[in-house]
C-alpha positions as CSV (number, residue, x, y, z in Angstrom):
1,M,45.6,191.5,233.6
2,G,42.7,189.8,231.7
3,Y,43.7,186.9,229.4
4,R,43.1,187.4,225.7
5,A,40.2,185.5,224.2
6,L,41.3,182.2,222.9
7,N,40.0,180.0,220.2
8,N,38.1,177.2,221.8
9,G,37.4,175.3,218.4
10,L,39.2,172.1,219.6
11,K,37.2,169.7,217.4
12,S,38.0,171.5,214.3
13,F,41.6,171.8,215.3
14,W,42.0,168.1,215.7
15,R,40.4,167.6,212.3
16,C,42.7,170.1,210.8
17,S,45.9,169.1,212.6
18,L,45.7,165.4,212.1
19,G,46.3,165.8,208.4
20,L,49.0,168.2,208.8
21,L,50.8,166.3,211.5
22,L,50.9,163.1,209.4
23,W,52.6,165.1,206.7
24,Q,56.3,163.9,206.2
25,S,59.1,164.8,203.9
26,S,62.3,162.9,203.1
27,L,65.6,164.3,202.0
28,T,67.3,163.2,198.9
29,P,71.0,162.7,198.4
30,S,71.3,166.1,196.7
31,N,69.6,169.4,197.6
32,A,72.0,171.8,195.8
33,Q,70.5,175.0,194.6
34,S,72.2,177.9,192.9
35,S,72.1,181.2,194.8
36,P,69.7,183.6,193.0
37,K,70.4,187.3,192.9
38,P,69.4,188.8,196.3
39,D,66.4,190.9,196.5
40,K,68.2,193.2,198.9
41,E,71.6,193.5,200.8
42,L,72.2,194.5,204.4
43,E,75.4,195.6,206.1
44,C,76.3,194.5,209.6
45,E,79.2,194.8,211.9
46,L,77.7,191.7,213.7
47,L,75.6,189.0,212.2
48,V,73.8,187.2,215.0
49,V,72.3,183.9,213.8
50,G,69.5,182.9,216.1
51,G,67.1,185.1,218.2
52,G,67.1,183.0,221.3
53,L,68.4,184.2,224.6
54,A,72.0,183.9,223.6
55,G,71.3,185.8,220.4
56,A,69.4,188.5,222.1
57,A,72.0,189.0,224.9
58,A,74.6,189.4,222.2
59,S,72.6,191.9,220.3
60,Y,71.6,193.7,223.6
61,E,75.3,194.3,224.5
62,A,76.4,195.2,221.0
63,L,73.6,197.7,220.5
64,L,74.7,199.3,223.8
65,A,78.2,199.5,222.3
66,G,76.7,201.3,219.3
67,K,77.1,198.5,216.8
68,T,75.1,197.6,213.7
69,V,73.5,194.2,214.3
70,C,71.7,191.9,211.9
71,M,69.8,189.3,214.0
72,T,68.1,186.4,212.2
73,E,65.6,184.1,213.6
74,I,63.7,181.1,212.1
75,T,60.4,182.0,214.0
76,D,58.8,185.5,214.4
77,W,59.6,185.8,218.1
78,V,62.7,186.7,219.9
79,G,63.6,184.9,223.2
80,G,64.1,181.2,222.2
81,Q,63.6,179.3,225.4
82,I,61.3,181.9,227.0
83,S,59.2,182.5,224.0
84,S,59.2,180.5,220.7
85,Q,60.1,177.3,222.5
86,G,57.5,177.9,225.4
87,T,59.7,177.0,228.2
88,S,58.9,180.3,230.0
89,A,59.8,179.1,233.5
90,L,63.3,180.5,234.4
91,D,65.7,177.7,235.4
92,E,67.7,179.2,238.3
93,R,69.8,177.8,241.1
94,T,68.9,178.9,244.6
95,T,72.2,180.6,245.8
96,Q,72.8,182.5,242.6
97,R,69.2,183.7,242.5
98,E,69.3,184.8,246.2
99,Q,72.4,186.8,245.4
100,L,71.0,188.0,242.1
101,F,74.4,187.4,240.7
102,Y,73.6,187.4,236.9
103,P,74.6,189.5,233.8
104,R,73.0,193.0,233.8
105,G,70.8,192.3,230.9
106,Y,69.3,189.1,232.4
107,L,68.6,191.1,235.5
108,E,66.9,193.7,233.4
109,L,64.8,191.1,231.8
110,R,63.7,189.7,235.2
111,D,62.8,193.2,236.3
112,R,60.9,193.9,233.0
113,I,58.9,190.6,233.6
114,E,58.0,191.7,237.1
115,N,57.0,195.1,236.0
116,F,55.0,193.8,233.1
117,Y,52.7,191.6,235.5
118,G,53.2,193.5,238.7
119,E,54.9,190.3,240.1
120,L,57.6,187.9,239.0
121,N,55.6,184.8,239.2
122,P,52.1,185.4,237.7
123,G,51.6,181.7,237.4
124,E,52.3,180.7,241.0
125,C,54.4,177.7,239.5
126,W,56.7,175.8,242.0
127,V,59.4,174.8,239.7
128,S,60.7,178.4,239.5
129,V,60.3,181.8,241.0
130,S,59.1,183.1,237.6
131,C,56.6,181.4,235.2
132,F,54.9,183.6,232.6
133,F,53.4,183.7,229.1
134,P,55.7,183.0,226.2
135,D,54.0,185.5,223.9
136,D,54.5,188.2,226.5
137,A,58.2,187.1,226.8
138,H,58.6,188.1,223.1
139,T,57.0,191.5,223.5
140,I,59.1,192.2,226.8
141,L,62.4,191.2,225.3
142,L,62.0,193.0,221.9
143,E,61.2,196.3,223.8
144,Q,64.5,195.7,225.8
145,L,66.4,195.4,222.6
146,K,64.8,198.5,221.2
147,D,65.6,200.5,224.3
148,A,69.2,199.2,224.1
149,E,69.4,200.3,220.5
150,A,68.3,203.8,221.5
151,E,70.5,204.0,224.6
152,G,73.7,202.9,222.8
153,Q,72.8,204.6,219.4
154,G,73.3,201.3,217.6
155,K,71.2,199.7,214.8
156,L,69.3,196.6,214.9
157,H,68.2,194.8,211.8
158,W,65.6,192.4,213.3
159,L,64.9,189.7,210.7
160,P,62.3,187.3,211.9
161,N,61.1,184.4,209.9
162,T,64.6,184.3,208.4
163,V,67.2,181.4,208.0
164,I,70.7,181.4,206.8
165,K,70.9,179.3,203.6
166,D,74.6,179.8,202.6
167,L,77.9,181.3,203.7
168,E,80.7,182.6,201.6
169,I,83.9,181.6,203.3
170,T,87.2,183.0,202.0
171,G,90.4,181.6,203.6
172,R,89.7,181.6,207.5
173,K,86.8,184.0,207.4
174,I,83.0,184.2,206.6
175,T,82.9,187.1,204.1
176,S,79.1,187.0,203.6
177,A,76.0,185.2,204.2
178,V,72.7,184.5,202.2
179,A,69.5,184.6,204.0
180,I,65.9,183.6,203.2
181,Q,63.0,185.6,204.8
182,H,59.5,184.1,204.3
183,Q,56.0,185.5,204.5
184,P,52.7,183.9,203.8
185,Q,51.5,183.9,200.2
186,P,48.5,186.3,199.6
187,G,45.3,184.4,200.4
188,K,47.1,181.6,202.2
189,P,47.1,180.7,205.9
190,K,49.1,183.0,208.2
191,L,52.5,181.9,209.5
192,N,52.3,179.6,212.5
193,T,49.2,177.9,211.2
194,Y,51.1,174.8,210.5
195,P,53.5,173.0,212.8
196,L,57.2,173.4,212.0
197,S,57.7,170.1,210.3
198,R,55.3,171.2,207.6
199,T,57.2,174.4,206.7
200,I,61.0,173.9,207.7
201,E,62.2,172.6,204.4
202,D,60.1,175.1,202.6
203,A,61.6,177.9,204.7
204,Y,65.2,176.8,203.5
205,T,64.4,176.7,199.8
206,Y,65.0,179.7,197.6
207,E,61.9,179.5,195.4
208,D,58.5,180.7,196.4
209,S,56.1,177.9,197.2
210,D,52.3,177.7,197.3
211,L,52.4,178.6,201.1
212,L,55.4,181.0,201.4
213,K,56.8,184.0,199.6
214,K,60.5,184.4,199.8
215,E,62.9,187.3,200.0
216,I,66.6,186.6,199.4
217,I,68.8,188.9,201.7
218,K,72.5,189.1,201.3
219,L,74.4,190.0,204.5
220,N,77.6,191.8,204.3
221,P,80.3,193.4,206.6
222,A,79.6,197.0,207.2
223,A,81.7,199.3,204.9
224,T,82.8,201.3,208.0
225,T,84.7,198.4,209.5
226,T,87.6,196.5,208.6
227,D,86.0,193.2,209.6
228,W,82.7,191.7,210.9
229,Y,81.8,188.8,213.3
230,V,79.3,186.0,212.9
231,I,77.7,185.0,216.2
232,E,76.4,181.4,216.1
233,A,73.3,181.5,218.5
234,T,71.0,178.9,217.1
235,E,69.4,176.2,219.1
236,T,71.1,173.3,217.3
237,G,74.5,174.7,216.2
238,E,73.2,175.4,212.6
239,I,76.1,177.6,211.6
240,V,78.6,175.1,213.2
241,G,77.2,172.4,210.8
242,L,76.9,174.7,207.8
243,A,80.3,176.0,208.2
244,D,81.5,172.5,208.6
245,V,83.9,173.3,211.6
246,P,84.9,170.4,213.8
247,Y,82.2,169.5,216.5
248,R,80.7,166.7,218.5
249,L,77.2,165.3,218.9
250,G,75.7,163.1,221.5
251,I,77.8,161.0,224.0
252,D,81.4,161.2,224.4
253,A,83.4,158.0,225.1
254,L,84.2,157.0,228.5
255,S,87.5,158.6,229.7
256,H,89.2,160.1,232.7
257,L,87.6,163.4,231.8
258,E,84.2,161.9,231.3
259,P,84.1,159.1,233.8
260,S,80.3,158.9,234.0
261,S,79.8,158.3,230.3
262,S,77.3,155.6,229.4
263,S,79.4,154.5,226.3
264,L,82.8,153.2,225.6
265,T,82.7,154.9,222.2
266,N,81.3,158.1,220.9
267,D,77.6,157.9,220.0
268,P,76.4,161.0,218.1
269,Y,72.8,159.8,217.7
270,C,72.0,159.8,221.5
271,T,71.4,163.4,222.3
272,Q,69.0,164.7,225.1
273,G,65.4,164.7,224.3
274,F,63.6,167.7,222.6
275,T,60.2,169.0,223.6
276,Y,57.3,170.7,221.9
277,T,55.7,172.5,224.8
278,F,52.0,173.5,224.9
279,A,49.7,175.5,227.2
280,M,46.4,174.1,228.7
281,E,43.7,175.9,230.8
282,A,41.6,174.5,233.7
283,T,37.9,174.9,233.1
284,A,34.9,174.8,235.3
285,E,33.2,172.2,233.1
286,P,34.4,169.1,231.5
287,Q,35.5,169.4,227.9
288,E,35.0,167.1,225.0
289,H,38.2,165.6,223.8
290,T,38.7,163.7,220.6
291,M,41.5,161.0,220.6
292,P,44.2,161.8,218.0
293,S,44.5,159.1,215.3
294,F,48.2,158.6,216.4
295,Y,47.5,158.4,220.1
296,M,47.6,154.6,220.5
297,Q,51.1,154.6,218.9
298,H,52.3,156.8,221.7
299,H,50.2,156.3,224.7
300,Q,52.3,153.4,226.1
301,Y,55.1,155.9,226.6
302,Y,53.5,158.5,228.9
303,S,54.0,158.4,232.7
304,Y,54.1,160.5,235.8
305,E,57.4,158.7,236.1
306,L,57.9,158.6,239.9
307,E,55.2,157.8,242.6
308,R,56.2,161.1,244.4
309,L,55.1,162.9,241.2
310,A,51.9,160.9,240.4
311,D,49.3,163.7,241.1
312,F,47.7,165.6,238.2
313,D,47.4,169.0,240.1
314,L,51.1,168.6,241.0
315,V,52.1,168.3,237.4
316,F,49.7,171.0,236.2
317,T,50.9,173.6,238.7
318,Y,54.6,172.6,238.2
319,R,54.9,175.1,235.4
320,R,51.7,177.0,235.7
321,I,52.1,180.3,233.7
322,W,49.0,182.1,234.8
323,S,46.8,181.9,237.9
324,P,44.2,184.7,238.2
325,N,42.8,183.3,241.4
326,T,44.9,181.8,244.2
327,G,43.6,178.2,245.1
328,E,43.9,176.5,248.4
329,E,47.2,175.4,249.7
330,A,47.9,171.7,248.9
331,N,50.7,169.2,249.7
332,F,51.5,166.0,247.8
333,R,54.3,164.0,249.3
334,G,56.0,167.0,250.7
335,V,55.6,169.3,247.7
336,K,53.6,172.3,248.5
337,F,51.7,174.1,245.8
338,T,48.3,176.0,245.4
339,E,45.3,174.0,243.8
340,P,44.4,174.8,240.4
341,T,41.3,176.9,239.7
342,P,39.4,177.5,236.6
343,G,41.2,179.9,234.3
344,D,44.7,178.8,235.4
345,I,47.0,178.0,232.5
346,S,49.8,175.6,232.6
347,M,52.8,175.1,230.3
348,Q,53.8,171.4,229.9
349,N,57.4,170.2,229.7
350,W,57.6,166.7,231.2
351,T,60.2,163.9,230.6
352,W,57.8,161.0,230.4
353,G,55.2,163.3,228.6
354,N,55.9,165.5,225.7
355,D,59.8,164.9,225.8
356,Y,60.6,163.1,222.4
357,R,63.8,161.2,223.0
358,P,65.2,159.4,219.9
359,G,68.6,157.8,220.1
360,T,69.3,155.8,217.0
361,S,70.7,156.6,213.5
362,K,67.2,155.9,212.2
363,D,65.6,158.8,214.1
364,N,68.1,161.2,215.6
365,L,66.9,164.8,215.3
366,V,70.2,166.7,214.7
367,Y,72.0,165.3,211.7
368,T,75.6,164.3,212.1
369,R,78.2,165.5,209.6
370,R,78.1,162.1,207.8
371,Q,74.3,162.5,207.4
372,L,74.5,166.1,206.3
373,E,77.0,165.0,203.6
374,F,74.8,162.0,202.5
375,T,71.6,164.2,202.3
376,G,73.5,166.9,200.3
377,Q,73.2,169.6,202.9
378,L,76.9,170.5,202.7
379,E,76.8,171.2,198.9
380,P,76.6,174.8,197.8
381,G,72.9,175.8,198.4
382,G,72.0,172.5,199.9
383,W,71.3,173.4,203.5
384,L,68.0,172.7,204.8
385,G,68.5,173.4,208.5
386,G,70.3,170.3,209.5
387,L,67.4,168.5,211.1
388,R,65.4,165.3,210.4
389,T,62.0,166.5,209.4
390,E,60.2,163.2,210.1
391,T,61.5,163.3,213.7
392,L,60.2,166.8,214.3
393,Q,56.8,165.6,213.1
394,K,56.9,162.6,215.5
395,G,57.7,164.9,218.4
396,E,54.6,167.1,217.4
397,D,52.4,164.0,217.5
398,H,53.9,162.8,220.7
399,A,53.3,166.3,222.5
400,L,49.6,166.3,221.2
401,G,49.3,162.8,222.3
402,Y,50.4,163.8,225.7
403,F,47.8,166.5,226.1
404,Y,45.2,163.8,225.5
405,W,46.8,161.5,227.9
406,L,46.7,164.1,230.6
407,V,43.0,164.9,230.1
408,E,41.6,161.3,229.2
409,G,44.4,158.8,229.7
410,T,44.3,155.8,232.0
411,T,47.6,154.2,231.5
412,D,51.1,154.8,233.1
413,S,54.1,153.2,231.4
414,Q,56.3,153.4,234.6
415,L,53.8,153.1,237.4
416,G,51.4,150.7,236.1
417,D,47.5,150.4,236.3
418,G,45.3,152.5,238.7
419,V,47.6,155.5,238.9
420,K,46.3,157.7,236.0
421,T,42.7,158.9,236.0
422,P,41.0,161.2,233.4
423,N,41.0,164.9,234.0
424,P,38.6,166.3,231.5
425,N,38.1,169.8,232.9
426,H,41.0,171.3,230.7
427,R,41.4,172.5,227.2
428,L,44.4,172.8,224.9
429,L,44.9,176.5,224.1
430,V,45.1,176.9,220.3
431,G,45.0,179.9,218.0
432,L,47.4,182.6,216.9
433,D,46.4,184.6,219.9
434,S,47.1,181.7,222.3
435,P,50.2,181.6,224.6
436,M,52.2,179.7,222.1
437,G,51.0,181.8,219.1
438,T,50.2,178.9,217.0
439,A,46.9,177.5,215.4
440,H,47.9,174.0,216.6
441,G,48.8,175.0,220.1
442,L,52.4,173.6,220.2
443,S,55.5,175.8,220.5
444,K,56.8,177.5,217.6
445,Y,60.1,175.6,217.8
446,P,60.9,172.6,220.1
447,Y,62.9,173.3,223.3
448,M,66.3,172.0,222.5
449,R,68.6,170.7,225.2
450,E,71.4,169.8,223.1
451,G,72.9,170.4,219.5
452,R,76.2,170.4,217.8
453,R,79.0,171.4,220.2
454,I,82.2,172.7,218.7
455,I,85.7,171.2,219.5
456,G,87.9,174.2,220.5
457,R,91.4,174.9,219.3
458,V,94.5,173.1,220.5
459,Y,96.0,174.5,223.6
460,P,98.5,173.4,226.2
461,G,96.9,170.5,228.0
462,Y,94.2,170.1,225.3
463,S,96.0,168.3,222.4
464,N,92.7,167.2,220.9
465,G,91.0,170.5,221.1
466,F,89.6,172.5,224.0
467,T,86.4,171.1,225.8
468,V,84.8,171.7,229.1
469,T,84.4,168.3,230.6
470,E,82.4,166.4,233.2
471,I,85.1,166.7,235.9
472,D,85.5,170.4,235.5
473,I,82.0,171.1,237.0
474,S,80.6,168.0,238.6
475,R,80.2,167.4,242.5
476,R,80.2,163.8,242.1
477,N,82.1,161.6,244.5
478,Y,84.5,159.7,242.3
479,R,85.6,157.5,245.3
480,E,82.1,155.7,244.7
481,E,82.3,152.0,244.0
482,Y,81.2,152.4,240.4
483,Y,84.3,154.3,239.5
484,V,86.7,152.1,241.5
485,N,85.3,148.9,239.9
486,N,84.6,150.1,236.4
487,L,87.5,152.3,235.4
488,D,90.7,150.5,234.6
489,E,93.7,151.5,236.8
490,V,95.3,153.8,234.2
491,T,92.0,155.7,233.6
492,Y,91.3,155.9,237.3
493,R,94.7,157.3,238.1
494,Q,94.3,159.9,235.2
495,L,91.0,160.8,236.7
496,W,92.4,161.7,240.2
497,T,95.5,163.4,238.6
498,A,93.1,165.6,236.6
499,I,90.9,166.3,239.7
500,D,94.0,167.3,241.5
501,G,94.6,169.9,239.1
502,L,97.9,168.3,237.7
503,E,98.1,168.7,233.9
504,A,101.1,166.4,233.5
505,V,100.8,162.5,233.6
506,A,100.8,161.3,237.1
507,N,103.8,159.7,238.6
508,K,102.8,155.9,238.5
509,D,104.0,155.7,242.2
510,M,101.7,158.4,243.3
511,D,99.2,157.5,246.1
512,I,96.0,158.6,244.5
513,D,94.2,157.7,247.8
514,R,95.8,160.7,249.3
515,I,94.4,163.2,246.8
516,V,91.9,165.5,248.4
517,R,89.1,166.3,245.8
518,R,88.8,170.1,245.1
519,T,85.4,171.5,246.0
520,R,85.0,173.9,243.1
521,S,84.8,174.0,239.3
522,T,87.8,174.6,237.2
523,I,89.1,178.1,237.2
524,Y,89.9,179.4,233.7
525,P,92.2,182.4,233.1
526,D,90.1,183.4,230.1
527,S,86.7,183.2,231.8
528,I,84.2,185.7,230.1
529,G,81.0,184.6,231.7
530,I,79.3,182.3,234.5
531,G,76.6,179.8,234.9
532,H,75.3,177.5,237.6
533,Y,72.7,174.6,237.1
534,A,72.6,170.9,237.9
535,I,73.7,168.3,235.4
536,D,70.2,167.5,234.3
537,F,69.6,164.7,231.8
538,H,66.6,163.8,229.6
539,P,68.1,160.7,228.1
540,C,67.6,159.2,224.8
541,M,65.6,156.0,224.4
542,N,67.3,152.7,223.5
543,E,65.3,151.5,220.5
544,Y,63.5,152.8,217.4
545,P,61.0,154.4,217.5
546,A,61.4,156.3,220.7
547,E,57.7,155.7,221.6
548,K,58.0,151.8,221.1
549,P,56.2,150.0,223.9
550,G,58.4,148.9,226.6
551,N,61.3,151.0,225.4
552,T,63.7,152.1,228.0
553,E,66.3,155.0,228.5
554,R,69.8,154.5,227.5
555,E,71.3,152.7,230.4
556,G,73.9,154.7,232.4
557,E,73.0,158.1,230.9
558,R,71.6,159.5,234.3
559,R,74.9,158.5,236.1
560,G,76.5,161.7,234.9
561,G,73.6,163.7,236.4
562,G,73.6,165.5,239.6
563,Q,74.8,168.7,241.3
564,A,77.5,170.9,239.9
565,Y,79.6,173.6,241.4
566,P,79.1,177.3,240.0
567,F,81.2,177.3,236.8
568,Q,82.7,179.7,234.4
569,I,82.6,180.2,230.6
570,P,86.0,180.2,229.0
571,L,86.6,182.1,226.0
572,R,88.4,179.1,224.4
573,A,85.0,177.3,224.4
574,M,83.6,179.9,222.1
575,I,86.3,179.9,219.5
576,P,85.9,177.2,216.7
577,Q,88.6,175.7,214.7
578,K,89.1,176.7,211.0
579,I,87.3,180.0,211.1
580,D,88.4,183.1,212.7
581,N,85.5,185.5,212.7
582,L,82.9,182.9,214.0
583,I,82.1,183.0,217.7
584,V,79.9,180.4,219.3
585,T,77.4,180.8,222.1
586,G,74.8,179.0,223.9
587,K,74.4,175.3,223.7
588,S,77.0,175.0,221.0
589,I,80.1,176.1,223.0
590,A,82.8,173.5,223.4
591,T,81.4,171.2,226.2
592,S,81.3,167.4,226.7
593,H,77.9,165.6,226.5
594,I,77.7,165.6,230.4
595,A,78.8,169.1,230.9
596,A,76.4,170.4,228.3
597,A,73.6,169.2,230.5
598,A,74.4,172.0,232.8
599,Y,75.5,174.5,230.3
600,R,72.0,175.0,228.6
601,V,69.7,177.0,230.8
602,H,68.3,180.5,230.6
603,S,70.9,182.5,232.6
604,F,73.9,180.8,231.1
605,E,72.6,181.3,227.5
606,W,72.3,185.1,228.4
607,S,75.8,185.1,230.0
608,S,77.5,183.6,226.9
609,G,75.6,185.7,224.5
610,A,76.3,188.9,226.4
611,A,79.9,188.1,226.4
612,A,80.0,187.5,222.7
613,G,78.3,190.8,222.0
614,I,80.9,192.7,224.2
615,I,84.0,190.7,223.0
616,T,83.1,191.2,219.3
617,S,82.5,194.9,219.8
618,Y,85.9,195.1,221.7
619,A,87.7,193.3,218.9
620,L,86.3,195.5,216.2
621,E,87.1,198.6,218.1
622,N,90.7,197.5,218.9
623,D,91.4,195.9,215.5
624,I,92.3,192.5,216.9
625,M,91.1,189.0,216.2
626,I,89.4,187.3,219.0
627,Y,91.6,184.2,218.9
628,E,94.6,186.4,219.4
629,L,93.3,187.3,223.0
630,I,94.1,183.8,224.2
631,D,96.9,182.4,222.0
632,E,99.1,182.7,225.2
633,T,96.3,182.1,227.7
634,Y,98.5,181.1,230.6
635,I,100.4,184.4,230.8
636,R,97.2,186.4,230.6
637,E,97.7,188.8,227.8
638,K,97.2,192.5,228.4
639,E,94.2,192.6,225.9
640,L,92.5,189.8,227.6
641,Q,92.8,191.4,231.0
642,S,91.3,194.6,229.7
643,L,88.4,192.8,228.1
644,Q,87.7,190.9,231.4
645,K,87.9,194.2,233.3
646,M,85.4,195.7,230.8
647,L,83.0,192.6,231.2
648,N,83.1,192.9,235.0
649,E,82.8,196.6,235.2
650,S,79.8,196.5,232.8
651,G,77.9,194.2,235.1
652,N,78.7,191.0,233.2
653,P,80.6,189.0,235.8
654,T,83.4,186.5,234.6
655,A,83.5,184.8,238.0
656,F,81.4,184.1,241.1
657,P,82.2,186.0,244.3
658,D,85.5,185.0,246.1
659,T,86.6,182.7,243.2
660,S,90.2,181.8,243.5
661,I,92.6,178.8,243.6
662,F,92.8,179.3,247.5
663,N,88.9,179.2,248.0
664,Q,87.6,175.5,248.1
665,D,84.5,176.4,250.0
666,W,81.8,175.9,247.4
667,E,79.8,173.2,249.0
668,D,77.1,175.5,250.2
669,W,76.5,176.9,246.8
670,Q,73.2,175.2,245.9
């Protein structure tokens, strides 16, 4: 497949983008707007908010079930991580991948990628078995949804460039939603000409602007059903924030459930870093690169990070998404890859590169409830997306600066002088026909690793609300000296009691040294999906601003990282407090800060979304509220058993092979 012609006007791009990327906006304490009369109304059985992998999976299964689905998406691409966020390299664990033990829709997506290119890994990347173009991912996935619509005789209202502005909540239910869909004004630049920070607040504002023409859409329950469901599938937990249900952000306080926490208290400002990805192409001749005006502010951050990674070709091929000609085999400190050749295209997503990692109340990206309230976003019509626009813009600068560092930089913040050398034979791929589909070359939306995480409802053993925690999935050895020395006696005893599976308070005379650690994740009687990935951290930085020279990662944040056992997705983690017809998927399910670092990758998002699509369809067809399926979880209600049977028989597994309380043999699952 020949690659599309790309805009090579890099000089003009820099001149254009510098002014745009310096644009900043600030929120005022009141953004309230009265809702205008809608331009049109749509009826849905399911309203899916967010067109990422979780939202796409929910829509896919609901369409196969014959449902009418409205799916909104802030960008014009479906797919989230694999498309609009540019992280088109599937994060998969070895054993699960070898057994191809995934939901049916995810397996179909993998097959469609392979069929599209004639191979699963057209980029010959080494981080994954599949790296590919983000723009192609949108095309592939949208076709998959359309085929599901035809097969199941459902109806998809695909609403790109659309955000939810307001919700009507009556009692314990969302009864309607108001959306804003935008298009460019006649004669104005096309969408994706400007970076997200330049347009995001405009997109959430009812009135037409100089750049955007708006259409107000009211979304209502279908007249043919007695109810509808709203599925939260956004990247940051937008509907969680807008609906104002209880949630957490950032670090959870140290406890027996979160014994590796880096803080004695909750810290909502320290979330995992976000990343604007970009694509760059290897060229036969050196390219001329102009230093961005903001480069000197950011350059002291960038680094290869570790000596074993300090090789440009290694970094370039890590997430190479296109390789028309296979280069010679190479090896850098034990890592094997094929050398880049002219025409190769790489997607960049690097911790000490284009990751932007704010961690203070001055620059956190996802606003806390208190910040939302202060900025007026919880007032009727006041919602603006719940993000700090200035931090988005800093992340954009940071990513563009990283490209310049890769091609011209000579500093390395972690490894010192003499490590980094220029690599001018590369160009940033910009233009609306580029892999990222933007004039500036950055992804349409940042890759988000963490957003608002709901607090589930109160159940036996979860008096503070249900949450999946660190010790539910981690393989960490809690006999290590750190835990013995740093946890007080009561907390340490509670830790081992919980690990042993006892829900009651331990007998104070119990010999905890005799407890044998289980070698599996927690088994949930209400499991509706699966996932497996390492607990992977991209920690926030200590000081403001994140790119400050000499700044360091939040101490202790990586302690919680490491291997995890294959885990389940409990239905309780998807049901928020206060609202009965809102179901939460993806990164906003009820997990702790540490557990969330594993519950965030591609196949997990698909599994949680697929479950949401099937469960909501089941609930509508059987005239039952989803929370009623688990109000007596420990006796496994008949309806829950019927639902789980439906999930498993449809090819959406709720447990890994041989999962049982008698099977402790999970050490070989890698």
